[in-house]
MIDOSE-1310 file (N, C-alpha, C; in nm, 2 decimals, decimal comma, always signed):
residues 259
mkkf	-3,27/-0,26/+4,99/-3,18/-0,19/+4,89/-3,17/-0,29/+4,77; -3,15/-0,42/+4,80/-3,13/-0,52/+4,70/-3,25/-0,52/+4,61; -3,37/-0,52/+4,68/-3,50/-0,53/+4,61/-3,52/-0,41/+4,52; -3,47/-0,29/+4,57/-3,48/-0,17/+4,49/-3,40/-0,18/+4,36
fmlm	-3,28/-0,22/+4,37/-3,20/-0,23/+4,25/-3,25/-0,34/+4,15; -3,31/-0,45/+4,21/-3,37/-0,55/+4,12/-3,49/-0,49/+4,05; -3,57/-0,41/+4,12/-3,69/-0,35/+4,06/-3,65/-0,26/+3,95; -3,54/-0,17/+3,98/-3,50/-0,08/+3,87/-3,44/-0,15/+3,75
fcvv	-3,38/-0,26/+3,77/-3,32/-0,34/+3,66/-3,44/-0,39/+3,57; -3,54/-0,44/+3,64/-3,66/-0,49/+3,56/-3,73/-0,38/+3,48; -3,74/-0,26/+3,54/-3,80/-0,15/+3,48/-3,72/-0,11/+3,35; -3,59/-0,10/+3,37/-3,50/-0,07/+3,25/-3,51/-0,17/+3,14
mafa	-3,51/-0,30/+3,18/-3,53/-0,40/+3,08/-3,66/-0,40/+3,01; -3,77/-0,36/+3,08/-3,90/-0,35/+3,02/-3,90/-0,24/+2,92; -3,84/-0,13/+2,95/-3,84/-0,02/+2,85/-3,75/-0,05/+2,73; -3,64/-0,12/+2,75/-3,56/-0,16/+2,64/-3,63/-0,25/+2,54
lagc	-3,71/-0,35/+2,60/-3,79/-0,44/+2,52/-3,90/-0,36/+2,44; -3,96/-0,27/+2,51/-4,07/-0,19/+2,45/-4,01/-0,11/+2,34; -3,90/-0,05/+2,36/-3,83/+0,03/+2,25/-3,81/-0,05/+2,13; -3,79/-0,17/+2,14/-3,76/-0,26/+2,02/-3,89/-0,32/+1,96
ggsn	-4,00/-0,28/+2,03/-4,13/-0,33/+1,97/-4,17/-0,46/+2,02; -4,12/-0,52/+2,13/-4,16/-0,65/+2,17/-4,16/-0,66/+2,32; -4,28/-0,64/+2,38/-4,29/-0,64/+2,52/-4,37/-0,76/+2,57; -4,45/-0,83/+2,49/-4,53/-0,94/+2,54/-4,45/-1,07/+2,53
ekna	-4,51/-1,17/+2,59/-4,44/-1,30/+2,59/-4,42/-1,36/+2,46; -4,51/-1,34/+2,36/-4,50/-1,40/+2,23/-4,38/-1,33/+2,16; -4,37/-1,20/+2,17/-4,26/-1,13/+2,10/-4,12/-1,16/+2,17; -4,13/-1,17/+2,31/-4,01/-1,20/+2,38/-3,95/-1,33/+2,35
sqap	-4,03/-1,43/+2,30/-3,98/-1,56/+2,27/-3,93/-1,57/+2,13; -3,95/-1,46/+2,05/-3,90/-1,46/+1,91/-3,77/-1,40/+1,90; -3,70/-1,42/+1,79/-3,56/-1,38/+1,77/-3,52/-1,24/+1,82; -3,44/-1,17/+1,75/-3,37/-1,05/+1,81/-3,47/-0,95/+1,86
eckv	-3,42/-0,88/+1,97/-3,51/-0,77/+2,03/-3,53/-0,66/+1,93; -3,42/-0,62/+1,86/-3,43/-0,51/+1,75/-3,38/-0,57/+1,62; -3,45/-0,55/+1,52/-3,42/-0,60/+1,39/-3,32/-0,50/+1,32; -3,19/-0,53/+1,32/-3,09/-0,44/+1,27/-3,03/-0,49/+1,13
lkva	-3,03/-0,40/+1,04/-2,97/-0,44/+0,90/-2,83/-0,38/+0,90; -2,73/-0,46/+0,88/-2,59/-0,42/+0,88/-2,55/-0,40/+0,73; -2,51/-0,28/+0,70/-2,48/-0,24/+0,56/-2,34/-0,19/+0,54; -2,27/-0,25/+0,45/-2,13/-0,20/+0,41/-2,14/-0,08/+0,31
tdan	-2,06/+0,02/+0,33/-2,06/+0,13/+0,23/-1,92/+0,19/+0,23; -1,89/+0,27/+0,13/-1,76/+0,34/+0,13/-1,80/+0,49/+0,12; -1,80/+0,56/+0,24/-1,86/+0,69/+0,25/-1,77/+0,80/+0,21; -1,72/+0,79/+0,09/-1,64/+0,90/+0,02/-1,68/+0,91/-0,12
fppf	-1,80/+0,90/-0,15/-1,85/+0,89/-0,29/-1,97/+0,98/-0,31; -1,96/+1,11/-0,27/-2,08/+1,19/-0,28/-2,12/+1,22/-0,43; -2,25/+1,24/-0,45/-2,36/+1,25/-0,36/-2,43/+1,11/-0,32; -2,36/+1,00/-0,36/-2,42/+0,87/-0,33/-2,41/+0,84/-0,18
efyq	-2,29/+0,85/-0,13/-2,27/+0,83/+0,01/-2,15/+0,91/+0,06; -2,16/+0,97/+0,18/-2,05/+1,04/+0,24/-2,08/+1,05/+0,39; -1,98/+1,09/+0,46/-1,99/+1,09/+0,61/-1,98/+1,24/+0,66; -2,08/+1,28/+0,73/-2,08/+1,42/+0,79/-2,01/+1,42/+0,92
eqsk	-1,89/+1,47/+0,93/-1,81/+1,47/+1,05/-1,88/+1,55/+1,16; -1,94/+1,66/+1,13/-2,00/+1,74/+1,24/-2,12/+1,67/+1,31; -2,20/+1,60/+1,23/-2,32/+1,53/+1,29/-2,29/+1,38/+1,32; -2,17/+1,33/+1,26/-2,13/+1,19/+1,28/-2,24/+1,10/+1,22
vhtg	-2,29/+1,13/+1,10/-2,38/+1,04/+1,04/-2,35/+1,01/+0,89; -2,39/+0,90/+0,84/-2,37/+0,87/+0,70/-2,49/+0,94/+0,63; -2,47/+0,99/+0,51/-2,57/+1,05/+0,44/-2,55/+1,03/+0,29; -2,64/+1,08/+0,20/-2,63/+1,06/+0,06/-2,75/+0,98/+0,00
fdia	-2,75/+0,98/-0,13/-2,86/+0,91/-0,20/-2,87/+0,77/-0,16; -2,76/+0,69/-0,17/-2,77/+0,55/-0,14/-2,81/+0,53/+0,00; -2,76/+0,61/+0,09/-2,79/+0,59/+0,24/-2,94/+0,61/+0,26; -3,00/+0,72/+0,20/-3,14/+0,75/+0,22/-3,22/+0,64/+0,16
lvka	-3,18/+0,59/+0,04/-3,26/+0,48/-0,03/-3,26/+0,35/+0,05; -3,14/+0,31/+0,11/-3,13/+0,19/+0,18/-3,22/+0,20/+0,31; -3,22/+0,32/+0,37/-3,30/+0,33/+0,49/-3,45/+0,31/+0,46; -3,49/+0,37/+0,34/-3,63/+0,35/+0,30/-3,66/+0,20/+0,27
vakq	-3,57/+0,14/+0,20/-3,58/-0,01/+0,17/-3,59/-0,09/+0,30; -3,50/-0,06/+0,39/-3,49/-0,14/+0,51/-3,62/-0,13/+0,59; -3,68/-0,01/+0,59/-3,81/+0,01/+0,66/-3,92/-0,07/+0,60; -3,92/-0,08/+0,47/-4,02/-0,16/+0,40/-4,00/-0,31/+0,43
mgye	-3,87/-0,35/+0,45/-3,84/-0,49/+0,48/-3,87/-0,52/+0,63; -3,90/-0,42/+0,71/-3,93/-0,45/+0,85/-3,82/-0,43/+0,95; -3,71/-0,37/+0,90/-3,60/-0,35/+0,99/-3,62/-0,22/+1,07; -3,58/-0,22/+1,20/-3,60/-0,10/+1,29/-3,48/-0,01/+1,29
kvef	-3,37/-0,07/+1,25/-3,24/+0,01/+1,25/-3,15/-0,03/+1,14; -3,08/+0,06/+1,09/-2,97/+0,03/+0,99/-2,84/+0,08/+1,04; -2,74/-0,02/+1,04/-2,61/+0,01/+1,09/-2,52/+0,01/+0,97; -2,46/+0,13/+0,94/-2,37/+0,15/+0,82/-2,23/+0,13/+0,87
vnvd	-2,15/+0,05/+0,80/-2,01/+0,02/+0,83/-1,93/+0,07/+0,71; -1,84/+0,16/+0,74/-1,75/+0,22/+0,64/-1,64/+0,12/+0,61; -1,63/+0,09/+0,48/-1,53/-0,01/+0,43/-1,46/+0,04/+0,31; -1,33/+0,01/+0,29/-1,26/+0,05/+0,17/-1,34/-0,02/+0,05
fkni	-1,36/+0,05/-0,05/-1,44/+0,00/-0,17/-1,39/-0,13/-0,21; -1,25/-0,15/-0,22/-1,20/-0,27/-0,27/-1,23/-0,40/-0,19; -1,27/-0,37/-0,06/-1,29/-0,48/+0,03/-1,44/-0,51/+0,05; -1,53/-0,44/-0,01/-1,67/-0,45/+0,01/-1,72/-0,59/-0,03
ltgl	-1,69/-0,63/-0,15/-1,74/-0,76/-0,20/-1,69/-0,88/-0,12; -1,56/-0,88/-0,08/-1,51/-0,99/+0,00/-1,58/-0,99/+0,14; -1,61/-0,87/+0,19/-1,68/-0,87/+0,32/-1,82/-0,93/+0,31; -1,88/-0,91/+0,20/-2,01/-0,97/+0,17/-2,00/-1,12/+0,16
qdkk	-1,90/-1,17/+0,09/-1,87/-1,31/+0,07/-1,85/-1,38/+0,21; -1,78/-1,31/+0,29/-1,75/-1,36/+0,43/-1,87/-1,34/+0,52; -1,98/-1,28/+0,47/-2,10/-1,26/+0,55/-2,08/-1,17/+0,67; -1,99/-1,07/+0,65/-1,97/-0,97/+0,76/-2,09/-0,87/+0,76
ydma	-2,16/-0,86/+0,65/-2,27/-0,76/+0,63/-2,39/-0,83/+0,57; -2,50/-0,77/+0,59/-2,63/-0,82/+0,53/-2,64/-0,78/+0,38; -2,59/-0,66/+0,35/-2,59/-0,61/+0,22/-2,48/-0,50/+0,21; -2,47/-0,45/+0,08/-2,37/-0,34/+0,06/-2,43/-0,24/-0,04
vaal	-2,41/-0,11/-0,02/-2,46/-0,01/-0,11/-2,34/+0,09/-0,12; -2,29/+0,11/-0,24/-2,18/+0,20/-0,26/-2,16/+0,23/-0,41; -2,28/+0,27/-0,47/-2,28/+0,29/-0,61/-2,20/+0,17/-0,68; -2,25/+0,05/-0,65/-2,18/-0,07/-0,70/-2,24/-0,10/-0,84
sitp	-2,15/-0,10/-0,94/-2,19/-0,13/-1,08/-2,22/-0,28/-1,09; -2,33/-0,31/-1,16/-2,37/-0,45/-1,18/-2,29/-0,50/-1,30; -2,19/-0,58/-1,28/-2,11/-0,63/-1,39/-2,11/-0,79/-1,38; -2,08/-0,85/-1,50/-2,07/-1,00/-1,50/-1,97/-1,05/-1,40
erer	-1,85/-0,98/-1,39/-1,75/-1,02/-1,30/-1,79/-1,02/-1,15; -1,86/-0,92/-1,12/-1,91/-0,90/-0,98/-2,03/-1,00/-0,95; -2,11/-1,03/-1,05/-2,22/-1,12/-1,03/-2,17/-1,26/-1,01; -2,05/-1,29/-1,03/-1,99/-1,42/-1,00/-1,95/-1,43/-0,85
lvdf	-1,94/-1,31/-0,79/-1,90/-1,30/-0,65/-2,02/-1,27/-0,55; -2,11/-1,19/-0,59/-2,22/-1,15/-0,51/-2,35/-1,15/-0,60; -2,46/-1,13/-0,53/-2,59/-1,12/-0,60/-2,64/-0,97/-0,59; -2,71/-0,93/-0,69/-2,75/-0,79/-0,70/-2,90/-0,78/-0,70
seay	-2,95/-0,67/-0,65/-3,09/-0,63/-0,66/-3,11/-0,58/-0,80; -3,23/-0,55/-0,84/-3,26/-0,48/-0,96/-3,19/-0,34/-0,96; -3,15/-0,29/-1,07/-3,08/-0,16/-1,07/-3,17/-0,05/-1,02; -3,11/+0,04/-0,94/-3,18/+0,15/-0,88/-3,13/+0,29/-0,93
aedg	-3,02/+0,29/-1,01/-2,97/+0,42/-1,06/-2,87/+0,39/-1,18; -2,85/+0,49/-1,26/-2,76/+0,48/-1,38/-2,66/+0,59/-1,37; -2,54/+0,56/-1,43/-2,43/+0,66/-1,43/-2,35/+0,64/-1,56; -2,26/+0,73/-1,58/-2,17/+0,72/-1,69/-2,03/+0,75/-1,65
ykvi	-1,93/+0,71/-1,73/-1,79/+0,74/-1,69/-1,72/+0,83/-1,79; -1,65/+0,93/-1,74/-1,58/+1,03/-1,82/-1,44/+1,05/-1,78; -1,37/+1,12/-1,87/-1,23/+1,15/-1,85/-1,22/+1,29/-1,78; -1,14/+1,30/-1,68/-1,12/+1,43/-1,61/-0,97/+1,46/-1,62
vskn	-0,94/+1,59/-1,66/-0,80/+1,63/-1,68/-0,78/+1,76/-1,61; -0,65/+1,81/-1,61/-0,62/+1,94/-1,55/-0,68/+2,05/-1,63; -0,70/+2,17/-1,57/-0,78/+2,28/-1,63/-0,72/+2,32/-1,76; -0,58/+2,31/-1,78/-0,52/+2,36/-1,90/-0,49/+2,25/-2,00
sklg	-0,53/+2,13/-1,97/-0,50/+2,01/-2,05/-0,58/+2,01/-2,18; -0,51/+1,96/-2,29/-0,58/+1,95/-2,42/-0,60/+1,81/-2,46; -0,59/+1,72/-2,36/-0,60/+1,58/-2,38/-0,75/+1,54/-2,43; -0,76/+1,45/-2,52/-0,89/+1,41/-2,57/-0,97/+1,33/-2,46
ddfs	-1,10/+1,30/-2,50/-1,19/+1,25/-2,40/-1,23/+1,10/-2,43; -1,15/+1,03/-2,51/-1,18/+0,89/-2,53/-1,07/+0,80/-2,50; -1,09/+0,67/-2,52/-0,98/+0,57/-2,48/-0,85/+0,59/-2,56; -0,87/+0,62/-2,69/-0,75/+0,63/-2,78/-0,66/+0,75/-2,73
alag	-0,72/+0,85/-2,68/-0,65/+0,97/-2,63/-0,56/+0,94/-2,51; -0,60/+0,83/-2,44/-0,52/+0,80/-2,32/-0,40/+0,72/-2,34; -0,38/+0,67/-2,46/-0,26/+0,59/-2,49/-0,13/+0,66/-2,45; -0,05/+0,58/-2,38/+0,08/+0,64/-2,34/+0,07/+0,73/-2,22
ktvv	-0,05/+0,74/-2,16/-0,06/+0,83/-2,05/-0,08/+0,76/-1,91; -0,06/+0,83/-1,81/-0,08/+0,78/-1,67/-0,22/+0,82/-1,63; -0,30/+0,72/-1,60/-0,45/+0,75/-1,57/-0,48/+0,68/-1,44; -0,55/+0,76/-1,36/-0,59/+0,71/-1,22/-0,73/+0,67/-1,22
aeeg	-0,77/+0,58/-1,14/-0,91/+0,53/-1,12/-0,92/+0,47/-0,98; -1,04/+0,48/-0,92/-1,06/+0,42/-0,79/-1,04/+0,27/-0,79; -0,96/+0,23/-0,70/-0,92/+0,09/-0,69/-1,05/+0,00/-0,67; -1,06/-0,10/-0,75/-1,17/-0,19/-0,75/-1,30/-0,15/-0,81
syae	-1,29/-0,03/-0,87/-1,41/+0,03/-0,93/-1,43/-0,02/-1,08; -1,55/+0,01/-1,13/-1,58/-0,02/-1,27/-1,49/+0,06/-1,36; -1,46/+0,18/-1,32/-1,37/+0,27/-1,40/-1,23/+0,20/-1,42; -1,18/+0,14/-1,31/-1,05/+0,07/-1,33/-1,07/-0,05/-1,42
ellk	-1,18/-0,12/-1,41/-1,20/-0,23/-1,50/-1,21/-0,19/-1,65; -1,27/-0,08/-1,67/-1,29/-0,02/-1,81/-1,15/+0,01/-1,86; -1,07/+0,08/-1,79/-0,93/+0,11/-1,83/-0,85/-0,01/-1,87; -0,86/-0,11/-1,78/-0,77/-0,23/-1,80/-0,82/-0,32/-1,92
skak	-0,95/-0,31/-1,95/-1,01/-0,39/-2,05/-1,02/-0,32/-2,19; -1,03/-0,19/-2,19/-1,05/-0,12/-2,32/-0,95/-0,02/-2,36; -0,87/+0,03/-2,26/-0,76/+0,13/-2,30/-0,63/+0,06/-2,33; -0,57/+0,10/-2,44/-0,44/+0,03/-2,47/-0,32/+0,12/-2,44
dvkv	-0,21/+0,06/-2,40/-0,09/+0,13/-2,37/-0,11/+0,24/-2,26; -0,19/+0,21/-2,16/-0,22/+0,31/-2,06/-0,16/+0,26/-1,93; -0,10/+0,35/-1,85/-0,05/+0,31/-1,72/-0,16/+0,34/-1,62; -0,23/+0,24/-1,57/-0,34/+0,26/-1,48/-0,29/+0,26/-1,33
vpvr	-0,32/+0,37/-1,26/-0,28/+0,38/-1,12/-0,40/+0,38/-1,03; -0,42/+0,28/-0,95/-0,53/+0,28/-0,86/-0,52/+0,37/-0,74; -0,63/+0,44/-0,71/-0,63/+0,53/-0,59/-0,74/+0,50/-0,50; -0,73/+0,56/-0,38/-0,83/+0,53/-0,27/-0,97/+0,56/-0,31
dtea	-0,99/+0,68/-0,37/-1,12/+0,73/-0,41/-1,11/+0,83/-0,52; -1,23/+0,88/-0,57/-1,23/+0,98/-0,67/-1,16/+1,11/-0,64; -1,18/+1,16/-0,52/-1,12/+1,28/-0,48/-0,96/+1,27/-0,48; -0,91/+1,16/-0,44/-0,77/+1,13/-0,44/-0,72/+1,14/-0,58
gikl	-0,79/+1,09/-0,68/-0,76/+1,09/-0,82/-0,76/+1,23/-0,87; -0,86/+1,31/-0,83/-0,87/+1,45/-0,88/-0,75/+1,53/-0,83; -0,71/+1,50/-0,70/-0,59/+1,58/-0,65/-0,46/+1,55/-0,72; -0,45/+1,42/-0,76/-0,33/+1,38/-0,84/-0,32/+1,45/-0,98
vaag	-0,44/+1,46/-1,04/-0,45/+1,52/-1,17/-0,43/+1,67/-1,16; -0,48/+1,73/-1,05/-0,47/+1,88/-1,03/-0,32/+1,91/-1,00; -0,25/+1,82/-0,94/-0,11/+1,84/-0,90/-0,01/+1,81/-1,01; -0,07/+1,76/-1,13/+0,02/+1,72/-1,24/+0,09/+1,59/-1,22
kada	+0,04/+1,51/-1,13/+0,11/+1,38/-1,10/+0,04/+1,26/-1,18; -0,06/+1,30/-1,25/-0,13/+1,20/-1,34/-0,19/+1,28/-1,45; -0,20/+1,22/-1,57/-0,25/+1,29/-1,69/-0,40/+1,30/-1,69; -0,47/+1,20/-1,63/-0,61/+1,20/-1,63/-0,67/+1,11/-1,53
lvas	-0,80/+1,12/-1,50/-0,87/+1,04/-1,41/-1,00/+0,99/-1,49; -1,03/+0,86/-1,47/-1,16/+0,81/-1,53/-1,25/+0,78/-1,41; -1,36/+0,84/-1,41/-1,45/+0,83/-1,29/-1,60/+0,85/-1,32; -1,68/+0,82/-1,23/-1,82/+0,84/-1,24/-1,85/+0,99/-1,27
kiva	-1,93/+1,01/-1,37/-1,97/+1,15/-1,41/-2,04/+1,22/-1,29; -2,13/+1,15/-1,23/-2,20/+1,22/-1,12/-2,11/+1,26/-1,00; -2,03/+1,16/-0,96/-1,94/+1,19/-0,85/-1,83/+1,29/-0,88; -1,77/+1,28/-1,00/-1,67/+1,38/-1,04/-1,73/+1,52/-1,05
sffi	-1,86/+1,53/-1,10/-1,92/+1,66/-1,11/-1,94/+1,72/-0,98; -1,97/+1,64/-0,88/-1,99/+1,69/-0,74/-1,86/+1,75/-0,69; -1,75/+1,68/-0,70/-1,62/+1,73/-0,65/-1,58/+1,85/-0,73; -1,59/+1,85/-0,86/-1,55/+1,96/-0,94/-1,63/+2,09/-0,91
thny	-1,76/+2,07/-0,90/-1,85/+2,18/-0,87/-1,82/+2,24/-0,73; -1,80/+2,16/-0,63/-1,78/+2,21/-0,49/-1,64/+2,25/-0,46; -1,54/+2,19/-0,52/-1,40/+2,22/-0,47/-1,29/+2,24/-0,57; -1,31/+2,18/-0,69/-1,20/+2,18/-0,78/-1,22/+2,24/-0,92
sakv	-1,32/+2,33/-0,93/-1,35/+2,39/-1,06/-1,24/+2,47/-1,12; -1,15/+2,52/-1,04/-1,04/+2,60/-1,09/-0,92/+2,52/-1,13; -0,93/+2,39/-1,10/-0,81/+2,30/-1,12/-0,83/+2,19/-1,22; -0,95/+2,14/-1,23/-0,97/+2,03/-1,32/-1,10/+2,05/-1,40
kfag	-1,12/+1,97/-1,50/-1,24/+1,98/-1,59/-1,26/+1,84/-1,65; -1,38/+1,82/-1,71/-1,40/+1,71/-1,80/-1,33/+1,73/-1,93; -1,27/+1,63/-1,98/-1,19/+1,65/-2,11/-1,28/+1,67/-2,23; -1,41/+1,63/-2,22/-1,50/+1,65/-2,33/-1,64/+1,60/-2,29
etil	-1,72/+1,57/-2,39/-1,86/+1,52/-2,37/-1,87/+1,37/-2,38; -1,77/+1,30/-2,42/-1,77/+1,16/-2,44/-1,80/+1,08/-2,31; -1,90/+0,99/-2,32/-1,93/+0,90/-2,21/-1,86/+0,77/-2,25; -1,75/+0,73/-2,18/-1,68/+0,61/-2,21/-1,76/+0,49/-2,20
dkdk	-1,85/+0,48/-2,10/-1,94/+0,37/-2,09/-2,04/+0,41/-1,99; -2,16/+0,34/-1,99/-2,26/+0,36/-1,89/-2,28/+0,23/-1,81; -2,33/+0,25/-1,69/-2,35/+0,13/-1,61/-2,47/+0,16/-1,51; -2,51/+0,05/-1,45/-2,62/+0,06/-1,35/-2,58/+0,01/-1,22
ygia	-2,63/+0,07/-1,11/-2,60/+0,04/-0,98/-2,70/-0,05/-0,91; -2,66/-0,14/-0,83/-2,75/-0,23/-0,76/-2,71/-0,25/-0,61; -2,80/-0,29/-0,53/-2,77/-0,33/-0,39/-2,71/-0,47/-0,39; -2,60/-0,49/-0,33/-2,54/-0,63/-0,33/-2,56/-0,70/-0,20
vahg	-2,58/-0,83/-0,22/-2,59/-0,92/-0,10/-2,51/-1,05/-0,13; -2,49/-1,13/-0,03/-2,41/-1,25/-0,04/-2,46/-1,34/-0,15; -2,36/-1,40/-0,22/-2,40/-1,48/-0,34/-2,48/-1,60/-0,29; -2,59/-1,62/-0,36/-2,68/-1,73/-0,33/-2,79/-1,70/-0,24
nqem	-2,80/-1,58/-0,19/-2,90/-1,54/-0,10/-3,02/-1,48/-0,17; -3,09/-1,57/-0,25/-3,19/-1,52/-0,33/-3,32/-1,47/-0,25; -3,33/-1,52/-0,13/-3,44/-1,48/-0,05/-3,43/-1,33/-0,02; -3,30/-1,29/+0,02/-3,27/-1,15/+0,05/-3,29/-1,06/-0,08
vkkv	-3,24/-1,11/-0,19/-3,26/-1,04/-0,32/-3,41/-1,01/-0,35; -3,49/-1,11/-0,33/-3,63/-1,10/-0,35/-3,69/-0,99/-0,26; -3,66/-1,00/-0,13/-3,71/-0,90/-0,04/-3,67/-0,76/-0,07; -3,54/-0,74/-0,11/-3,49/-0,61/-0,15/-3,56/-0,56/-0,27
neal	-3,58/-0,64/-0,37/-3,65/-0,60/-0,49/-3,79/-0,56/-0,46; -3,86/-0,63/-0,38/-4,00/-0,60/-0,34/-4,00/-0,47/-0,27; -3,91/-0,45/-0,18/-3,90/-0,32/-0,10/-3,87/-0,20/-0,20; -3,78/-0,22/-0,29/-3,74/-0,12/-0,39/-3,87/-0,08/-0,47
kevk	-3,94/-0,18/-0,51/-4,06/-0,16/-0,59/-4,16/-0,07/-0,52; -4,18/-0,10/-0,39/-4,27/-0,03/-0,31/-4,22/+0,12/-0,28; -4,09/+0,13/-0,26/-4,04/+0,27/-0,24/-4,06/+0,35/-0,37; -4,05/+0,29/-0,48/-4,07/+0,36/-0,61/-4,22/+0,39/-0,63
rsge	-4,30/+0,29/-0,60/-4,45/+0,31/-0,62/-4,50/+0,42/-0,53; -4,45/+0,43/-0,41/-4,50/+0,53/-0,31/-4,46/+0,67/-0,34; -4,36/+0,69/-0,43/-4,31/+0,82/-0,46/-4,19/+0,86/-0,38; -4,16/+0,78/-0,28/-4,05/+0,81/-0,19/-3,91/+0,81/-0,27
ykni	-3,90/+0,72/-0,36/-3,78/+0,72/-0,44/-3,76/+0,85/-0,52; -3,86/+0,90/-0,58/-3,86/+1,02/-0,65/-3,82/+1,14/-0,56; -3,87/+1,14/-0,44/-3,83/+1,25/-0,34/-3,69/+1,24/-0,30; -3,64/+1,12/-0,28/-3,50/+1,10/-0,24/-3,41/+1,14/-0,36
yssy	-3,44/+1,10/-0,48/-3,36/+1,13/-0,59/-3,35/+1,28/-0,61; -3,47/+1,35/-0,60/-3,47/+1,49/-0,62/-3,39/+1,57/-0,52; -3,38/+1,51/-0,40/-3,30/+1,57/-0,29/-3,16/+1,58/-0,32; -3,11/+1,48/-0,39/-2,96/+1,47/-0,42/-2,92/+1,51/-0,56
fgn	-3,01/+1,49/-0,66/-2,97/+1,51/-0,80/-3,06/+1,61/-0,87; -3,16/+1,66/-0,80/-3,25/+1,76/-0,87/-3,35/+1,68/-0,95; -3,43/+1,75/-1,03/-3,54/+1,69/-1,11/-3,48/+1,64/-1,24
């Protein structure tokens, strides 16, 4: 009986090793059995990243792109960790994650904390107001108003640096800001045009709208890694280049944003 259990243990271990792609002596003597990439994200920023409760999986443009990049880098598995947006960069600094993807704007302030890949997407920031509001769509129109923005986001940075006499109220995410505006608890929200469009189109078209056509500012998104890890940055950039060259990037982009 003892021999039987020992034999079964060996069989299970053999299958486990084979599943990770390393069953011979040479592979067995090398580092991890499975090459896993640990990625921080904030999964409430559709269509870039969100969590599907029914299937219990992370999805979105950023998620699909990182999976493609990870495959090019030789990783067999990607583990996504959901983190409050405001804590993502400190988590990278503390080396809790290998990288982060959360529609992270590449800014000089952030580049002092972490390193970024080459930009993989662009976005713009707009003013969102209640359906019946006549508030203007630029910084001057926000003077004397209560304006919400996602905590730690580039939108919050914009308001604090460029808007005068504005009460800036940080919120958990874009949807939380939309709800406050819809309920009349805030005069406006400044947020990503792409993300706000998603929420307005799917759930809030009867309650909120864009104040106008003005783009307050544009920015570019990058994949973030720990500061000083230039080797990782190089590998990510090479993988991104290949994903774009192969046409996979275009397919992923079309799936979430159209042509």
